[in-house]
C-alpha positions in Angstrom: 0.1 0.1 0.0 1.2 3.5 -1.0 1.4 5.9 1.9 -0.3 9.1 0.9 1.8 12.4 0.6 0.9 14.5 3.9 0.2 18.2 3.8 1.0 19.8 6.9 0.2 23.8 8.3 2.9 25.1 10.5 1.9 27.5 13.0 5.0 29.6 14.1 3.8 30.9 17.4 5.6 33.8 19.3 4.0 35.3 22.6 0.7 33.3 22.2 0.2 34.0 18.6 0.8 32.6 15.4 3.4 35.0 13.1 5.3 34.7 10.2 8.3 36.3 8.7 11.0 35.7 6.2 14.3 34.1 7.3 12.0 33.9 10.8 12.5 38.1 10.7 10.1 40.7 10.2 7.5 39.0 11.6 3.5 39.5 11.0 0.6 38.5 13.0 -1.4 35.6 11.4 -3.7 35.1 14.4 -4.7 33.0 17.1 -3.1 29.1 17.2 -6.3 27.4 18.6 -8.7 29.0 15.7 -6.2 28.3 13.3 -5.9 25.1 14.1 -9.7 24.1 14.1 -10.1 25.7 10.7 -6.9 23.6 9.2 -8.6 20.3 10.7 -11.7 21.2 9.0 -10.1 22.1 5.6 -8.4 18.4 5.4 -4.8 19.0 7.0 -3.2 15.3 7.9 -1.1 16.9 10.8 -0.3 20.2 12.1 2.9 21.3 13.3 3.5 23.5 16.3 6.7 25.3 16.9 7.4 28.0 19.3 9.8 29.8 17.4 11.4 31.9 20.3 11.4 29.2 22.8 15.1 28.1 22.5 16.4 31.8 22.0 14.9 32.8 25.1 15.7 29.5 27.1 12.0 29.0 28.1 9.9 25.9 27.7 7.0 25.9 25.0 3.7 27.3 25.9 2.2 24.2 27.6 -1.4 26.3 27.6 -1.6 26.9 23.8 -0.6 23.7 22.9 -3.2 21.9 25.4 -6.0 24.0 23.3 -4.9 23.3 20.1 -4.6 19.4 21.0 -8.3 20.0 22.4 -9.5 21.5 19.5 -8.2 19.3 16.5 -8.2 15.6 16.2 -5.3 15.1 13.7 -1.6 14.4 14.7 0.2 17.5 16.3 3.7 17.6 16.1 4.8 20.2 19.0 8.7 22.0 19.1 10.5 24.7 20.9 12.7 24.6 23.8 13.2 21.0 23.8 15.9 19.9 25.6 14.9 16.5 27.5 12.8 13.5 28.3 11.0 15.3 30.9 10.4 18.1 28.3 9.0 15.4 25.8 6.8 13.9 28.7 5.2 16.9 29.3 4.3 18.2 25.5 2.7 14.7 25.4 0.8 15.2 28.3 -0.6 18.4 26.9 -1.9 16.4 24.1 0.9 16.3 21.5 1.6 13.5 19.3 5.2 14.0 18.3 7.7 16.2 19.5 10.5 18.1 17.4 13.7 18.8 18.7 16.5 21.2 17.2 18.9 23.1 19.3 18.7 20.9 22.2 19.6 17.7 20.3 22.7 19.8 18.9 23.8 20.6 22.5 23.3 17.2 23.8 22.7 14.7 21.1 22.1 11.8 23.5 18.8 13.5 24.3 17.6 12.1 21.0 18.7 8.4 22.5 16.9 9.1 25.5 13.8 10.2 24.2 13.2 7.3 21.6 14.4 4.8 24.2 11.3 6.2 26.3 8.6 7.4 24.5 9.8 5.4 20.9 11.3 6.4 17.6 8.2 7.6 16.4 7.8 10.6 18.6 11.2 11.8 17.8 11.0 14.6 15.3 14.4 16.3 14.2 13.3 19.9 13.4 16.6 20.7 11.0 16.9 24.4 9.8 19.7 24.1 7.2 21.2 26.9 5.4 23.9 26.5 2.4 27.5 26.8 3.8 30.0 26.4 1.0 32.8 25.1 3.3 30.3 22.3 4.5 31.2 18.7 2.7 27.5 18.5 1.6 27.4 22.2 1.1 25.1 22.3 3.7 25.1 23.8 7.2 22.8 23.3 10.4 21.6 26.5 12.4 19.8 26.9 15.7 18.1 29.7 17.4 15.8 30.2 14.6 18.3 30.2 12.0 20.3 32.8 14.0 23.3 30.8 15.0 25.6 28.6 13.0 25.8 25.3 14.9 29.1 24.1 12.8 27.9 20.9 11.6 27.4 19.7 8.1 23.6 19.4 7.4 23.8 15.4 6.1 26.5 14.2 8.8 23.9 15.4 11.2 20.9 14.2 9.9 22.7 10.6 9.7 23.8 10.8 13.1 20.2 11.8 14.3 18.2 9.4 12.7 20.8 6.6 14.0 20.4 8.0 17.4 16.6 7.4 16.9 15.3 10.4 15.2 11.9 8.9 13.4 11.0 11.6 11.1 12.7 14.8 9.9 11.6 18.3 9.7 13.7 20.1 6.9 13.5 23.5 6.8 15.7 25.4 4.4 16.4 28.7 6.1 17.4 30.3 2.7 13.8 29.6 1.3 12.0 30.2 4.7 9.1 32.6 3.9 10.3 33.6 0.5 7.4 31.9 -1.4 10.2 31.1 -4.3 9.9 27.2 -4.0 11.2 24.6 -1.8 15.0 23.7 -1.9 15.0 20.7 -4.1 18.4 19.8 -4.0 18.3 20.2 0.0 15.6 17.7 -0.1 17.1 15.3 -2.5 20.3 15.2 -0.6 18.7 14.8 2.8 16.2 11.6 0.7 19.4 9.9 -0.2 21.0 10.1 3.4 18.1 8.5 5.4 15.3 6.2 5.3 12.9 7.9 7.4 10.0 10.1 6.7 11.2 13.6 5.3 8.6 16.7 6.1 9.7 19.5 3.0 9.6 22.6 5.0 10.6 26.4 3.6 9.6 28.2 0.6 6.0 27.3 -0.7 4.6 30.0 -3.0 2.5 27.9 -5.5 0.7 24.5 -5.6 3.6 23.4 -8.2 6.3 24.1 -5.7 4.3 21.2 -3.2 4.4 18.9 -6.3 8.1 19.8 -7.0 9.0 18.8 -3.1 7.3 15.5 -3.4 9.1 14.5 -6.8 12.3 15.5 -4.8 11.6 12.6 -2.3 9.8 14.6 0.3 7.3 12.3 2.3 5.2 15.2 3.8 5.2 18.9 2.5 4.6 21.8 5.1 3.9 25.6 5.1 2.8 28.5 6.8 2.5 31.9 5.2 0.6 30.6 2.3 -2.5 28.7 4.2 -2.5 31.7 7.1 -3.2 34.4 4.6 -5.4 32.7 2.4 -3.1 32.4 -1.0 -3.5 28.7 -1.1 -5.9 26.4 0.4 -5.3 22.8 1.6 -7.6 21.6 -0.8 -5.4 22.9 -3.7 -2.4 21.6 -2.8 -3.8 18.0 -2.1 -5.7 18.4 -6.0 -2.1 19.4 -7.6 -0.7 16.7 -6.0 -3.2 13.7 -6.9 -3.3 15.1 -10.5 0.5 14.8 -10.5 -0.2 11.1 -9.7 0.9 11.2 -6.0 -1.7 9.6 -3.2 -3.0 12.0 -1.1 -5.7 11.7 1.7 -9.2 13.3 0.3 -10.8 15.1 2.5 -14.7 14.0 3.2 -17.3 16.6 1.9 -19.1 18.2 4.7 -21.9 16.3 6.4 
């Protein structure tokens, strides 16, 4: 049975509001996370990703209350990330209603956290959130960044993604910092490189601006396609993306008509 390509809206949250900018800068308000989540559930989103984009930079935990309200509102898988560093952080978020937990800076700072989380909760819970940027000096040409793309981690993206999956990461949320928020298309070279490097599901993120971009990402090897601004501001609908994927021959989960 062929696995359907998942379409995932991403809610980047700062101070309790969904925001979106370009390369995580010049942030604009996009609405209440719970209201947006409910709407996406009704529109046929396959999953939701909730990222507290300032949690690591500010050294605080993800906002549990917003996560809880979001989880109570939608009935599709919810991935939550931001400020995750330990088994205790993951346990707290799962208790708040998350199905999977994304880890980025915390894993780079202490890679064995991936091993510990996977051993406690299973690989399917651990999503490596990878903010990659083109760095010509790296073996693969791509480096890893942290703190919303503001700090270079000094790591090669492909070497890191291999290590993380070896340690137990069950999925990769692959965000191109060069393309993020630009609406000029996903970084297909990056997607193809990571797809060749690992055998776990890869979620393409960063740069979506038209339905053809989602199709291009699927052709490059993405198992799921994620976007924020084009959904938040009504440029595209989830149904538009699924129709384009289906027309290109990719399996999708069709949204049932309203009762």
